C-alpha positions as CSV (number, residue, x, y, z in Angstrom):
1,M,10.5,-67.2,8.4
2,K,13.2,-64.9,7.1
3,H,11.2,-65.6,4.0
4,F,8.0,-64.3,5.0
5,L,9.6,-61.2,6.6
6,V,10.8,-60.3,2.4
7,A,7.7,-61.2,1.1
8,L,6.0,-58.6,3.9
9,F,9.0,-56.0,3.4
10,L,8.6,-55.9,-0.5
11,P,5.0,-54.7,-0.9
12,M,5.3,-52.0,1.6
13,T,8.4,-50.6,-0.1
14,L,6.3,-51.0,-3.7
15,A,3.7,-48.9,-2.0
16,A,6.0,-46.4,-0.5
17,Q,7.7,-46.1,-4.2
18,N,3.8,-45.1,-5.5
19,M,2.4,-42.6,-2.9
20,Q,6.0,-40.9,-3.3
21,Q,5.1,-40.8,-7.3
22,L,1.8,-39.4,-6.4
23,N,2.9,-37.0,-4.4
24,E,5.5,-35.6,-6.7
25,Q,2.6,-35.6,-9.4
26,L,0.0,-33.7,-7.2
27,G,2.7,-31.2,-5.9
28,K,3.2,-30.2,-9.5
29,T,-0.3,-29.3,-10.2
30,V,-0.2,-25.6,-11.1
31,L,-3.2,-23.3,-9.1
32,Y,-5.0,-20.4,-9.7
33,G,-6.9,-18.4,-7.5
34,D,-8.0,-14.8,-6.9
35,L,-9.2,-14.4,-10.6
36,A,-9.7,-10.6,-11.3
37,L,-10.8,-9.6,-14.6
38,S,-10.7,-5.8,-15.6
39,P,-14.3,-4.2,-15.9
40,D,-13.6,-3.5,-19.2
41,G,-13.3,-7.1,-19.4
42,T,-9.7,-6.6,-21.7
43,H,-7.5,-7.9,-19.3
44,L,-7.1,-10.9,-16.7
45,A,-5.5,-11.3,-13.1
46,W,-4.8,-14.2,-11.1
47,V,-2.4,-16.0,-8.3
48,Q,-0.7,-18.8,-9.4
49,S,1.1,-21.2,-7.7
50,T,1.8,-25.2,-7.0
51,A,0.1,-27.3,-4.4
52,A,3.7,-28.4,-3.1
53,S,4.7,-24.4,-2.6
54,T,4.0,-21.7,-0.4
55,S,4.7,-19.1,-3.4
56,K,2.1,-17.5,-4.9
57,Q,2.4,-15.1,-7.9
58,T,0.6,-12.6,-10.0
59,Y,-0.1,-13.0,-13.6
60,I,-2.0,-11.0,-16.2
61,R,-3.2,-12.4,-19.3
62,E,-4.9,-10.4,-22.5
63,M,-8.5,-11.6,-22.5
64,F,-8.1,-11.7,-26.2
65,G,-5.6,-13.2,-29.0
66,N,-3.1,-16.1,-27.9
67,S,-0.7,-14.2,-26.1
68,P,1.1,-15.9,-22.9
69,A,0.3,-14.7,-19.1
70,K,2.9,-12.5,-18.0
71,L,4.5,-13.2,-14.7
72,V,4.4,-9.7,-12.7
73,N,8.2,-8.7,-11.7
74,L,8.5,-6.9,-8.9
75,S,12.5,-7.4,-8.3
76,V,12.6,-9.6,-5.3
77,T,13.8,-13.1,-4.7
78,G,13.1,-16.3,-2.9
79,V,9.5,-16.8,-1.8
80,R,7.0,-14.4,-2.1
81,A,3.2,-14.7,-1.8
82,D,0.7,-12.5,-3.2
83,F,-3.3,-12.0,-2.9
84,D,-6.0,-10.3,-4.0
85,P,-5.7,-8.4,-7.6
86,A,-8.1,-5.6,-7.6
87,W,-8.4,-3.8,-11.0
88,A,-8.8,0.3,-11.0
89,P,-12.4,1.2,-12.7
90,D,-10.6,2.7,-15.8
91,S,-8.7,-0.7,-16.2
92,K,-5.6,0.6,-16.9
93,T,-3.7,-0.4,-13.3
94,L,-3.5,-3.6,-11.1
95,A,-3.4,-3.4,-7.4
96,F,-2.8,-6.3,-5.0
97,F,-1.0,-7.3,-1.6
98,S,2.4,-9.2,-2.0
99,S,4.6,-10.1,1.0
100,A,7.7,-9.6,-1.0
101,K,11.4,-8.2,0.5
102,Q,9.2,-8.6,3.8
103,R,8.4,-12.2,4.4
104,E,5.1,-11.9,6.4
105,Q,4.2,-8.6,6.1
106,R,2.0,-7.8,3.1
107,Q,2.1,-4.1,1.2
108,L,0.0,-3.0,-1.6
109,W,1.8,-2.9,-4.7
110,T,0.4,-1.7,-8.2
111,V,1.5,-2.4,-11.8
112,N,0.4,-1.6,-15.3
113,A,-2.1,-3.5,-17.3
114,N,0.5,-4.4,-19.7
115,G,2.6,-6.1,-16.6
116,S,5.1,-3.2,-16.0
117,G,6.1,-0.5,-13.6
118,A,5.1,-2.8,-10.4
119,K,5.8,-0.6,-7.4
120,K,5.0,-0.7,-3.9
121,I,2.8,2.2,-2.6
122,T,2.1,1.3,1.1
123,N,4.3,0.6,4.7
124,L,2.3,-0.9,6.8
125,D,2.5,-3.0,9.7
126,G,-0.5,-5.5,10.5
127,Y,-2.2,-7.8,8.6
128,A,-4.0,-6.6,5.2
129,A,-6.6,-8.3,2.9
130,R,-9.1,-7.5,0.0
131,P,-8.2,-4.1,-2.0
132,R,-11.1,-2.5,-3.3
133,W,-10.9,1.0,-5.4
134,S,-13.1,4.0,-5.6
135,H,-15.4,4.0,-8.0
136,D,-13.6,7.6,-8.7
137,G,-10.3,5.9,-8.8
138,K,-8.7,7.9,-6.9
139,Q,-8.7,5.7,-3.3
140,I,-8.2,2.0,-2.5
141,A,-10.1,0.5,0.5
142,F,-8.5,-2.9,2.3
143,L,-9.0,-4.2,5.4
144,Y,-7.0,-3.9,8.1
145,I,-5.3,-5.0,11.2
146,E,-2.7,-3.0,12.7
147,G,0.0,-4.0,14.9
148,A,-1.3,-7.4,14.2
149,G,-2.2,-10.7,12.8
150,G,-4.9,-12.2,11.3
151,G,-6.1,-14.5,7.9
152,G,-9.4,-15.8,10.3
153,P,-9.6,-19.2,12.3
154,L,-8.1,-21.7,9.7
155,M,-4.6,-20.6,10.5
156,A,-2.6,-21.5,13.4
157,A,-3.7,-19.3,16.7
158,P,-1.0,-17.4,18.3
159,M,0.4,-18.7,21.4
160,T,-2.0,-17.3,24.2
161,T,-0.2,-16.0,27.8
162,G,-0.7,-13.3,30.2
163,V,-4.0,-11.7,30.9
164,I,-6.7,-13.1,28.2
165,D,-8.9,-10.8,26.0
166,T,-7.0,-7.0,27.4
167,A,-6.1,-6.5,23.7
168,I,-8.4,-7.1,20.6
169,H,-7.1,-6.3,17.7
170,N,-10.1,-5.2,15.1
171,Q,-10.2,-5.7,11.4
172,R,-10.9,-2.1,10.2
173,I,-11.7,-1.0,6.7
174,A,-8.1,1.6,5.9
175,V,-8.3,3.8,2.7
176,L,-5.3,4.7,0.8
177,D,-5.3,8.4,-0.7
178,V,-3.9,6.9,-4.2
179,A,-2.2,10.4,-4.9
180,N,0.0,11.3,-1.9
181,G,-0.4,7.8,-0.1
182,Q,-1.9,8.3,2.9
183,V,-3.7,5.8,5.1
184,R,-6.7,6.3,7.1
185,Q,-8.9,4.0,9.0
186,V,-12.3,4.8,8.5
187,S,-14.5,2.4,10.3
188,P,-14.8,2.2,14.1
189,P,-12.3,0.8,16.6
190,D,-15.3,-1.0,18.0
191,L,-16.3,-3.2,15.3
192,H,-14.7,-5.9,13.0
193,I,-15.0,-6.1,9.8
194,Y,-15.7,-8.9,7.7
195,D,-16.3,-8.0,4.3
196,Y,-17.6,-4.5,2.8
197,D,-18.4,-2.9,-0.3
198,W,-18.4,1.0,-1.5
199,S,-21.4,2.9,-2.1
200,P,-22.0,3.8,-6.1
201,D,-21.1,7.6,-5.0
202,D,-17.9,7.0,-3.1
203,K,-19.1,8.1,0.2
204,M,-20.2,5.5,2.2
205,F,-19.3,1.7,2.9
206,V,-21.3,-1.3,3.3
207,G,-20.3,-4.3,5.6
208,T,-20.9,-7.0,7.7
209,A,-19.3,-6.5,10.8
210,A,-19.7,-7.4,14.6
211,P,-17.7,-6.1,18.5
212,G,-14.3,-8.6,18.6
213,P,-12.8,-10.7,18.4
214,G,-13.2,-11.3,14.8
215,D,-12.3,-14.7,14.6
216,N,-15.3,-15.5,16.9
217,N,-18.2,-13.1,16.0
218,W,-18.6,-13.5,12.7
219,W,-21.7,-16.0,13.2
220,I,-23.3,-12.7,14.9
221,A,-21.9,-10.4,12.7
222,Q,-24.9,-7.8,11.3
223,I,-24.9,-5.3,8.2
224,Y,-23.8,-1.8,8.9
225,T,-22.9,1.1,6.9
226,I,-20.5,3.0,7.4
227,D,-19.8,6.5,6.4
228,T,-16.2,7.1,5.0
229,A,-16.0,10.9,5.7
230,K,-17.0,10.6,9.4
231,G,-16.6,6.9,10.3
232,N,-19.6,6.8,11.6
233,A,-21.5,2.8,11.2
234,T,-25.0,2.5,11.3
235,S,-26.5,-1.1,12.0
236,I,-29.1,-1.5,9.1
237,Y,-29.9,-5.4,9.4
238,K,-29.7,-8.0,12.3
239,P,-30.2,-11.4,10.7
240,W,-31.3,-15.0,12.1
241,F,-28.6,-16.9,10.7
242,Q,-25.0,-15.6,9.0
243,V,-24.8,-12.9,6.3
244,A,-22.4,-12.6,3.6
245,V,-20.9,-10.2,1.1
246,P,-23.1,-7.3,0.9
247,H,-23.1,-5.3,-2.3
248,W,-25.0,-2.0,-3.5
249,S,-26.9,-2.0,-6.1
250,P,-25.8,0.1,-9.5
251,D,-28.2,3.2,-8.8
252,G,-27.3,3.1,-4.7
253,K,-30.8,2.3,-3.5
254,S,-30.8,-1.3,-2.6
255,I,-28.3,-3.9,-1.2
256,A,-28.1,-7.5,-1.8
257,F,-26.7,-10.0,0.6
258,I,-26.8,-13.8,1.6
259,E,-28.1,-15.0,4.4
260,G,-28.4,-18.5,5.5
261,L,-26.5,-21.4,8.0
262,M,-23.1,-21.3,7.5
263,S,-20.6,-22.6,9.7
264,D,-17.5,-21.6,8.2
265,E,-16.8,-17.5,7.1
266,G,-16.1,-17.4,3.8
267,F,-17.7,-20.9,2.8
268,H,-20.6,-19.0,2.3
269,G,-24.0,-20.6,1.1
270,G,-27.9,-19.5,2.0
271,D,-30.5,-17.2,0.2
272,L,-30.2,-14.5,-1.5
273,F,-31.8,-11.2,0.1
274,T,-32.2,-7.5,-1.0
275,M,-33.0,-5.0,0.6
276,S,-33.2,-0.9,0.8
277,A,-30.3,1.4,1.4
278,D,-31.6,2.0,4.9
279,G,-32.5,-1.5,6.2
280,R,-36.1,-1.6,5.2
281,D,-38.0,-3.5,2.4
282,V,-36.1,-7.0,3.2
283,T,-37.3,-9.7,0.6
284,N,-35.9,-12.9,0.2
285,R,-35.5,-13.6,-3.3
286,T,-34.4,-17.3,-3.8
287,S,-36.4,-19.6,-0.5
288,S,-37.9,-21.6,-3.0
289,R,-34.9,-22.5,-5.0
290,K,-33.5,-25.9,-4.5
291,A,-29.8,-24.2,-4.5
292,S,-26.9,-22.4,-2.0
293,V,-26.5,-19.2,-3.6
294,N,-22.7,-18.7,-2.2
295,S,-21.8,-15.3,-5.1
296,F,-23.3,-12.8,-7.1
297,F,-23.2,-9.6,-9.2
298,W,-25.7,-6.6,-9.8
299,Q,-26.1,-6.7,-13.2
300,A,-28.6,-3.9,-13.2
301,P,-31.4,-2.4,-10.5
302,D,-33.6,-5.3,-11.5
303,R,-31.4,-8.1,-12.2
304,I,-28.5,-10.2,-10.8
305,L,-26.2,-12.6,-11.6
306,I,-26.2,-15.4,-9.0
307,V,-23.3,-18.3,-8.7
308,E,-25.0,-21.2,-6.4
309,Y,-24.1,-24.6,-5.5
310,V,-26.6,-27.3,-7.1
311,G,-26.5,-30.7,-5.6
312,G,-23.2,-31.6,-5.6
313,G,-22.1,-28.9,-8.5
314,S,-22.7,-25.4,-9.7
315,A,-24.6,-23.4,-11.5
316,I,-24.7,-19.7,-12.8
317,S,-28.2,-18.1,-13.0
318,E,-29.7,-14.6,-13.8
319,L,-32.2,-13.6,-11.5
320,S,-35.0,-11.3,-12.2
321,L,-35.9,-9.2,-9.0
322,T,-39.2,-7.9,-11.0
323,N,-40.4,-11.4,-10.3
324,N,-37.9,-13.5,-8.7
325,S,-37.4,-15.9,-11.6
326,A,-34.0,-17.1,-12.8
327,Q,-32.7,-18.2,-15.5
328,T,-29.9,-20.9,-15.5
329,I,-27.0,-19.9,-18.2
330,W,-24.3,-22.5,-17.1
331,K,-24.5,-25.9,-15.0
332,G,-21.5,-27.9,-14.1
333,P,-19.8,-30.4,-11.5
334,E,-17.1,-27.8,-10.6
335,G,-17.6,-25.9,-7.5
336,I,-17.6,-22.3,-8.7
337,H,-17.4,-19.4,-6.8
338,A,-16.1,-16.0,-6.9
339,F,-15.9,-14.7,-3.0
340,G,-14.7,-16.0,0.5
341,N,-11.8,-18.6,0.5
342,F,-10.5,-20.1,-2.3
343,P,-12.3,-17.7,-4.9
344,N,-11.9,-19.4,-8.8
345,F,-14.8,-16.5,-11.0
346,T,-14.9,-13.5,-11.4
347,L,-17.2,-10.9,-14.3
348,S,-16.7,-7.7,-16.3
349,K,-18.4,-4.5,-15.4
350,D,-21.1,-4.9,-18.1
351,G,-21.4,-8.9,-17.5
352,N,-21.1,-9.9,-20.7
353,F,-17.2,-11.5,-20.2
354,S,-16.4,-13.9,-17.2
355,A,-13.2,-16.1,-16.5
356,V,-13.1,-19.5,-13.8
357,V,-11.0,-21.7,-13.1
358,R,-12.7,-25.3,-14.2
359,S,-11.3,-28.2,-12.5
360,T,-12.4,-32.1,-12.0
361,Y,-11.4,-35.4,-10.2
362,N,-9.7,-36.0,-13.8
363,S,-8.9,-33.0,-15.2
364,P,-6.4,-30.7,-13.6
365,P,-7.2,-27.0,-12.9
366,E,-6.7,-24.2,-15.8
367,V,-8.1,-21.1,-16.8
368,F,-11.0,-20.6,-18.9
369,A,-12.5,-17.0,-20.1
370,G,-15.8,-15.5,-22.5
371,P,-19.2,-15.1,-22.3
372,V,-20.9,-17.5,-19.4
373,G,-21.1,-20.8,-20.6
374,E,-19.0,-20.1,-23.6
375,W,-15.3,-19.8,-22.0
376,R,-12.2,-21.3,-24.2
377,Q,-9.3,-22.6,-22.2
378,L,-6.6,-19.7,-21.6
379,T,-4.2,-21.8,-19.6
380,N,-2.3,-25.1,-20.2
381,N,0.1,-25.4,-17.7
382,N,-1.0,-28.9,-16.4
383,A,-1.4,-30.4,-19.8
384,G,1.0,-33.2,-18.7
385,L,-0.9,-34.3,-15.8
386,Q,-2.7,-37.6,-15.5
387,A,-5.5,-38.8,-13.6
388,N,-3.7,-42.5,-12.6
389,W,-7.2,-43.3,-10.5
390,G,-10.7,-44.0,-11.2
391,K,-12.9,-41.7,-13.2
392,A,-15.3,-40.2,-10.8
393,E,-19.3,-39.9,-11.0
394,S,-22.0,-38.6,-9.5
395,I,-24.3,-41.4,-7.7
396,E,-27.8,-40.6,-6.0
397,W,-30.1,-42.1,-3.7
398,T,-32.9,-41.5,-1.2
399,N,-33.4,-41.5,2.7
400,D,-36.2,-40.2,4.8
401,G,-37.8,-38.9,2.0
402,S,-35.2,-36.8,0.6
403,N,-32.8,-36.7,-2.7
404,I,-28.9,-37.3,-1.3
405,Q,-26.1,-36.7,-4.3
406,G,-22.7,-37.8,-3.7
407,W,-19.6,-38.9,-5.7
408,L,-18.1,-41.8,-6.3
409,V,-14.3,-42.8,-7.1
410,P,-13.4,-46.1,-8.0
411,P,-10.1,-47.8,-7.7
412,A,-7.7,-47.1,-10.8
413,K,-7.8,-50.4,-11.7
414,I,-10.9,-53.2,-11.6
415,E,-10.5,-56.7,-12.2
416,P,-13.7,-58.6,-12.8
417,G,-14.9,-61.0,-10.3
418,K,-13.0,-59.3,-7.4
419,K,-14.6,-57.1,-4.7
420,Y,-13.2,-53.9,-3.4
421,P,-12.5,-52.1,0.2
422,M,-14.2,-48.6,0.3
423,V,-13.6,-45.5,2.3
424,V,-16.1,-42.8,2.8
425,L,-14.9,-39.3,3.2
426,I,-17.1,-36.8,5.4
427,H,-16.6,-33.4,4.0
428,G,-16.4,-30.3,6.9
429,G,-18.6,-27.4,7.9
430,P,-21.4,-29.1,8.3
431,S,-22.5,-26.1,6.2
432,S,-20.2,-26.7,3.0
433,V,-20.7,-29.2,0.0
434,T,-18.4,-31.4,-1.9
435,T,-18.1,-30.5,-5.3
436,S,-15.5,-32.3,-8.6
437,E,-12.2,-30.9,-8.2
438,W,-9.4,-32.0,-9.1
439,P,-7.3,-33.6,-5.7
440,A,-4.5,-31.2,-5.5
441,S,-6.1,-28.0,-3.8
442,F,-6.9,-26.5,-0.3
443,G,-3.2,-27.9,0.7
444,M,-3.8,-31.1,-1.1
445,A,-6.0,-32.4,1.8
446,R,-8.1,-33.5,-1.2
447,A,-5.2,-35.7,-2.2
448,I,-6.3,-38.9,-0.2
449,I,-9.1,-39.3,-3.0
450,A,-6.4,-39.7,-5.6
451,A,-4.1,-41.7,-3.0
452,L,-7.1,-44.0,-1.9
453,S,-8.2,-44.6,-5.8
454,T,-4.5,-45.2,-6.6
455,H,-4.1,-47.7,-3.8
456,G,-7.3,-50.3,-4.5
457,Y,-10.1,-48.2,-2.7
458,Y,-13.5,-46.8,-3.7
459,M,-14.0,-43.2,-2.2
460,L,-17.6,-42.3,-2.0
461,L,-17.8,-38.7,-0.8
462,P,-21.6,-37.6,0.4
463,N,-23.4,-34.6,0.5
464,P,-26.0,-35.3,3.2
465,R,-28.5,-33.6,4.9
466,G,-26.6,-30.3,6.6
467,S,-25.0,-29.7,3.1
468,Y,-25.1,-26.9,0.6
469,G,-26.8,-27.6,-3.1
470,Q,-30.1,-28.2,-2.1
471,G,-31.4,-24.7,-0.2
472,E,-31.7,-23.7,3.4
473,D,-34.4,-26.4,4.6
474,F,-32.1,-29.3,3.6
475,T,-28.9,-27.4,4.9
476,R,-30.4,-26.7,8.5
477,A,-32.3,-30.2,9.0
478,N,-29.5,-31.4,11.0
479,M,-29.9,-28.5,13.8
480,K,-30.3,-30.3,16.9
481,D,-29.4,-33.7,15.2
482,F,-25.4,-33.6,14.7
483,G,-24.7,-37.0,13.6
484,G,-28.6,-38.3,13.6
485,G,-29.7,-37.8,10.0
486,D,-26.8,-37.2,8.1
487,L,-24.9,-40.3,9.8
488,R,-28.2,-42.2,8.3
489,D,-27.8,-40.7,4.7
490,D,-24.7,-41.6,4.6
491,L,-25.0,-45.3,5.5
492,A,-27.7,-45.3,3.0
493,G,-25.0,-44.2,0.6
494,I,-23.0,-46.9,1.7
495,D,-26.0,-49.5,0.6
496,A,-26.5,-47.6,-2.4
497,A,-22.8,-47.7,-3.6
498,I,-22.5,-51.9,-2.4
499,K,-25.8,-52.7,-4.5
500,K,-24.2,-51.1,-7.5
501,Y,-20.2,-51.8,-7.5
502,P,-18.4,-54.5,-6.6
503,I,-17.8,-53.4,-3.2
504,D,-16.3,-55.6,-0.4
505,P,-19.1,-54.6,2.9
506,N,-16.5,-56.2,5.0
507,R,-13.5,-53.6,4.3
508,L,-15.3,-50.0,5.2
509,G,-13.2,-47.5,6.5
510,V,-14.3,-43.6,7.1
511,T,-12.6,-40.4,7.3
512,G,-13.0,-36.6,7.7
513,W,-11.7,-33.4,8.5
514,S,-13.3,-30.9,10.9
515,Y,-16.6,-31.7,11.2
516,G,-16.0,-35.1,9.2
517,G,-13.9,-35.7,11.9
518,F,-16.4,-35.3,14.1
519,M,-18.0,-37.6,12.4
520,T,-16.1,-40.0,11.9
521,M,-15.4,-40.2,15.4
522,W,-19.2,-40.3,15.7
523,T,-19.5,-43.1,13.8
524,V,-17.5,-45.6,15.0
525,T,-19.4,-45.3,18.5
526,Q,-22.8,-45.8,16.4
527,T,-22.1,-48.9,14.5
528,D,-19.4,-51.6,13.8
529,R,-19.5,-51.6,10.0
530,F,-15.9,-49.9,10.1
531,R,-13.0,-51.7,9.8
532,A,-10.4,-48.7,10.0
533,A,-10.9,-45.0,10.5
534,V,-9.1,-41.8,10.4
535,A,-10.4,-38.9,12.5
536,G,-9.0,-35.5,11.3
537,A,-9.0,-32.4,13.5
538,G,-12.2,-33.6,15.0
539,I,-14.7,-33.2,18.1
540,T,-15.3,-35.8,20.7
541,N,-16.8,-33.7,23.4
542,W,-19.2,-31.0,22.3
543,Q,-19.7,-29.7,25.8
544,S,-15.8,-29.3,26.7
545,Y,-15.4,-28.0,22.9
546,Y,-17.8,-25.1,23.8
547,G,-14.8,-24.1,26.2
548,Q,-12.2,-24.6,24.1
549,N,-12.6,-23.4,20.6
550,L,-11.9,-20.0,19.7
551,I,-15.1,-19.7,17.4
552,G,-17.7,-20.7,19.9
553,Q,-20.2,-18.3,18.3
554,W,-21.1,-20.6,15.3
555,M,-22.8,-23.4,18.0
556,I,-25.3,-21.1,19.0
557,P,-27.3,-21.4,15.8
558,F,-27.0,-25.3,15.5
559,F,-27.2,-26.4,19.0
560,G,-30.1,-24.0,19.8
561,A,-28.7,-22.5,23.3
562,S,-25.2,-22.2,25.0
563,V,-23.8,-25.7,26.4
564,Y,-24.6,-23.5,29.9
565,D,-28.2,-23.4,28.8
566,D,-29.0,-26.8,27.0
567,P,-26.3,-29.0,28.0
568,E,-28.1,-32.0,26.9
569,V,-28.9,-31.5,22.9
570,Y,-24.3,-31.1,23.1
571,E,-23.8,-34.2,25.5
572,K,-26.4,-36.2,23.1
573,S,-24.0,-35.5,20.2
574,S,-20.9,-35.9,21.8
575,P,-18.8,-38.9,20.9
576,I,-17.4,-39.7,24.3
577,R,-20.4,-40.7,25.8
578,F,-20.9,-43.6,23.5
579,I,-17.1,-44.4,23.1
580,K,-17.7,-47.9,24.9
581,N,-19.1,-49.2,21.9
582,V,-15.5,-48.4,19.8
583,K,-14.2,-51.5,18.2
584,T,-12.8,-49.6,15.3
585,P,-9.1,-49.2,14.5
586,T,-8.6,-45.3,14.9
587,L,-5.7,-42.5,13.9
588,V,-6.4,-39.7,15.2
589,I,-4.4,-36.1,13.8
590,V,-4.6,-32.6,14.3
591,G,-2.7,-29.9,14.3
592,E,-0.8,-28.6,17.2
593,R,-2.2,-24.9,17.4
594,D,-5.9,-25.7,15.7
595,A,-8.1,-22.6,16.8
596,E,-11.5,-24.0,15.7
597,C,-11.0,-28.1,16.5
598,P,-8.6,-27.7,19.4
599,S,-6.1,-30.7,19.9
600,S,-7.4,-31.4,23.0
601,Q,-10.3,-32.4,21.9
602,S,-8.7,-35.3,19.4
603,Y,-6.4,-36.1,22.8
604,E,-9.4,-37.4,24.5
605,F,-10.5,-38.8,22.3
606,W,-7.2,-40.8,21.4
607,H,-6.6,-41.7,25.1
608,A,-10.4,-43.3,25.5
609,L,-9.7,-45.7,22.7
610,K,-6.2,-46.1,24.1
611,T,-7.6,-46.9,27.6
612,L,-9.9,-49.0,26.2
613,G,-7.6,-51.2,24.5
614,V,-8.8,-50.0,20.6
615,P,-6.0,-49.9,18.2
616,T,-5.2,-46.0,17.6
617,K,-2.4,-43.4,16.9
618,L,-2.2,-40.2,17.9
619,I,-0.6,-37.3,15.8
620,I,-0.2,-33.8,16.3
621,Y,1.7,-31.8,14.1
622,P,3.7,-28.8,15.5
623,G,2.4,-25.6,14.4
624,E,-0.3,-26.2,12.5
625,G,-3.6,-24.4,12.8
626,H,-6.8,-26.3,11.0
627,M,-5.6,-25.9,7.9
628,F,-2.1,-27.6,7.5
629,I,0.4,-24.8,5.8
630,E,4.1,-27.1,5.7
631,P,4.1,-29.2,2.1
632,K,5.9,-31.6,4.3
633,H,3.3,-32.1,6.8
634,Q,0.8,-32.5,4.1
635,V,2.4,-34.9,2.6
636,D,3.1,-37.1,5.8
637,R,-0.5,-36.2,6.8
638,L,-1.9,-38.1,3.5
639,E,1.1,-41.2,4.1
640,Q,-0.4,-41.8,7.7
641,T,-3.6,-41.8,6.2
642,V,-3.1,-44.0,3.6
643,A,-0.8,-46.6,5.4
644,W,-3.5,-46.9,8.6
645,F,-6.1,-48.0,5.8
646,D,-3.9,-50.4,4.3
647,T,-3.5,-51.6,7.5
648,Y,-7.0,-52.7,8.4
649,L,-7.9,-52.7,5.1
650,G,-5.8,-53.9,2.8
651,Q,-6.4,-56.3,-0.4
652,N,-4.7,-59.1,1.0
653,R,-6.7,-59.0,4.2
């Protein structure tokens, strides 16, 4: 008995050592974000960090030549967090937000193009983001929540006590006079502004907005024009679904925007629309494309550069408004987008130069620049990192008459004649897409791919119906059908993978976060094919969830009505309805202050499994929201997940 315990203990110790090494490796990954290319295309700025750190610092580099990037020196010590660099129209000055010297409070700073002369130019009290210079260079606009925090529903929800809904802090457009430093708020106090753009003559803004509370009402936002002098707002377009990133045409006569079924603010995808500046002549420019536009740039009144998800990757195309034809300039497996959460692409004013952060599952991120599709590498900070996991490949299969795409990451080492367990990782959203990306981003949430591959697992990452990348009909295909067709697509993908690769059909696992967490809970109530599951920030009861979360407006487009008007459509997709079917051991993980998927949902699922005698464990991480921020929590979540799958799917079972 003593010798048996020793033999059992040694592999566990070795596994723990391997996990520690992987965490250290991925934690060293240098990440680049918030790219900003000067209008004249001569200088590039970005915010740089590492995967294991909360510090974010601004760098500037000349686009041409081999001069190294320069760190913008703010003469501060300790952790600093920079955000949202934006160039002045003359390309001589960079503005950006930084929390230097003030912990959580962001202030606006400026610095010369050569990295010198950094100075703080505001004394704000509240959340601030997305600075944008006026075309004449005399003003800087930004989004501002005076006297309150912000950041969106991904962040930890504040503690709420007392009378609820008595104070709504709307995010407004504020304008800084660069000459005298005065700040005035120009949008109405009763509207929450999500995104905006200056008109070419600097007399108007166009923006997406809704009455507060802001985190909840993005899904019912309309497009408004706002007079910069008078501050009055006029709704010019009420969409059928969600709208994002409206921008004026260069001549000021038109406005373009993205509209589609979107489940999360900042993760845009849909069709590209244009309309006249007064909201008339609304035209869908990409209705027939098997793609999802996520960003765009006006090049001329009749020409727009679009960035879109295609399959499980991205493409950059030039769209002619004369006949709505598009010519693809570049296509690749990466996830490229210029706006929203974690942007990684930028373009010069004339469109001749661009910069992009490129990475795949097997190549770490670096900054590239040049004409679109003719990029050369500018940075080399991750040259020492090696992918110790298997080489990813795109796979395709068919189901219910549709072509489905996914990514498959094999084990790091494959021995002939041996079969391996496989874990299916279902993405969140559901309006989202899994692209090829180095597994150290989004707070190391994707590190599970590397961790399980190095532990001898296949990883399947499907893009079933409901995903971006195949047009709006495909994205809308799971409306009123959560867990129906998309689960069939996932199961068909498993069958396709088993036919092609040495996968043990008796050692399958499933995991996911957010909608992927719901799908994990749902999957184990619908089939016994899986021997282990890890449900992250999931939803077990759509009926109770409707009244618990802080973003309930998102549910109406997907379910067709409120839970009070059509409770049956919510019930039929609720895992709790089928909870007695579950036999799969399930680990349940969630953040204590998750506003999008409250911890009560995870508690309910865990409580049911525990009552029914199904092996289960619940971990609630203190202070965390929907996106984990604390590095030690990110690492522990990863280690707990791998340990759970090793227990039930491990190589010796």
